[in-house]
N, C-alpha and C positions, 0 to 999 in steps of 0.2 A: 502492498499500499504505498503510496506516493504522500509525502508530507502535503498538506490542507493549501498552505502558500503556494508550493507550485502547483499542485491542481488546479488551483483558483486563478492562479496566471496564465496558464496553458488554457483553462478554459476560456477565459474573457478575451483571450486572442482567437479563440474559435476552435481550438483543438475538440473535436468531439469525443474523442477517447476521454479526454479528462471531465467532460461536460458529463456522459454518460458515468462515470465514476462517482461525480459529487451527487448527480440524481441519486444514484443507488445507495448512499450513504446515508442521505436522507429520507428515503421512500420510509421506512417502517414507523420513523416519527412523525412525518408528515400524515400518514396513512391513521395512527392513534391520535392526533391532534383533529385531523379532518372528523373521525369520526366520532371524537368524544363532543366537537364543536356542533355537529349536526344534529345528534340526539337523536330519540328515537321520532321525536315529530317529524322530523323532516328526511329522515332515513326511508321512509316510505316512498316519496316521491323523488328525492334527489340522491343518487347512489355515491359512497364513496370513492367508487372509480373511476367514476365521472368528473368531479371533484378534482382529484389527485391526477388526473391527465391534463384539466386545464391548466391546472397549477404548475405542472412542468411543462406546460407550451410558454407560459408566462414568463417561468423563471430563464429557460432559452432566452426567451427576447429579450430580458431585461438584465440578464449576466453581462455584457459588456458595460452598460451605462451604469450599474450602480458601485457604491464605493463600500468594499467588505474590509473591515478590520481583521477578523479572525473567524475560527469555526463557529463561534456562537452569535456573532454576527450575522453572519451566513443562515444561521438557521433560524434566526428571530425573522430575518428578511424574509426566508422561506414560507412561515407562517403567515406573515402578513399579506405574501401572493396568496397564499390558499385560503386566508379570511376571505380575500375579497372575492376570489374566483368563487369561492361558496356560495357567499352573498348574492354575485349575478345568477348562480343556479338557480337558488332560491327564489330570485326575485323571476327570471322568466318561468319556472314553472308555477309560479304564483298568476303571471300573465296569462298561461295557458290555460290554466284553473278559470280564467273570468273569461275565455274566449279572444284573448287580445292578442295570441299569439298562433296565429296561422301556421304550419309549416310549410315552409318556404320548398319548391322542388330546387333543385341545385341543376344549374348548366353547366357543367363542366368545363364547357368550351369558352365560358365568357367569366366564370369566377375568378377572384385573384388571388384566391389560395390555393391554386394548381390543385385541388382534389383533397386538402386536408377538410374542407367542408362539408364533405362525405360522411366524416364521423360523425354519429349522432352522439352528441352529450348530454341529452336530459333522460335518456331511457334506462328503466332499471329490469325490467322484466329480462329473463332469462334470454329468450329469443332475440331478444333486442342488444343483448349484449355479445351475445355470438355474431351478429348482422356487425355490429362494430370492429369486433376481432377482425373479421372476413375481411371489411372493409379495408382497415389498418393493414392488415399482410397485403392487400391488393395495393394502396399505395404505396407501400413498403417497395415490392417488389417492382412494380412499375417505374419507382426513383430508381432503380439500380440497373435498369435497363437503358438508362436514358446516358448520351456521351458523357466523360466525367467531367469535360467544363459545363453542360449545361446541368447536370446532377449538383455541381457546388455551386454555382450561381444560383438556382431554386433553392438548396438548404439556407444560402445566405442570405436570402432574400425573405421567406416563408417560413424559414423554421427560428431565424437567430434576428427577422426584424431589422435586416440592416438596408441602407438604401443605395441607391444605383453605384453613386459616387464612390462609397465605402468597399463596396464589391468590386468595383474596378480596381481599386487599390489594394486590394487584398488577393486579386487573380491575373494582377499585371497586366490589364486590357481598358482598352478605353470604355468610357460609359456606353458609345453607341454599340461597342461588341457586346456588354453585359444586357443592355435592351436586345439584342438579338437573340442572344443564349435563351434570355427568359423567354422571350416572345414564340421561339423553336421548344423550349422545354414545356410551356404551356398547350402546346397545339399537340405535341404528340403524347404528352400525359391525357389529354382531354381524349385522343385518339382510343388509348391503351384503357381507360376508366370508365368510356361511355356505357360498356357492359354493366358497370358496378352501378352508374347512377341511375339505369333504368329499374334495378330491383326494387 
């Protein structure tokens, strides 16, 4: 196991192995935290796994922007992120119950999330969790099929939340080249994931 400071430094520079290692370290604590915060009142409608997944996405997106002093401050920041995501999930579920959150159909060809929106986040039934896993696997497999430059640009843009200029610097390409990579990646992903979106 690498030292926390080394892991954090690498993760904030975009090292995906370091990011995964940090998330694995925090996962048990975050899961327990979310479970306690949700309580039995909300667990019937909002799944712990759903909140955890959204928290991980938000942590990945915010990692390069946050100032972290040590392992404890990182854990505390993760708790705050998880609590915010949990509140978002509870609000969405509340809107659904009032009929104000009609489920939108995802048009993969036009979505800015390159297929990420295909993953359901509010469903807690076993069947929908199975669908979510299948969709996650489909997205993961589709990303692996992209050429390396397109895959890297897509990861930096949609999973880490970086802007095109930052991506261009990291990939040592022009912003126009990054625009082209993302456009081609989205088209390719839309084609590969079109079957998933029709399920």
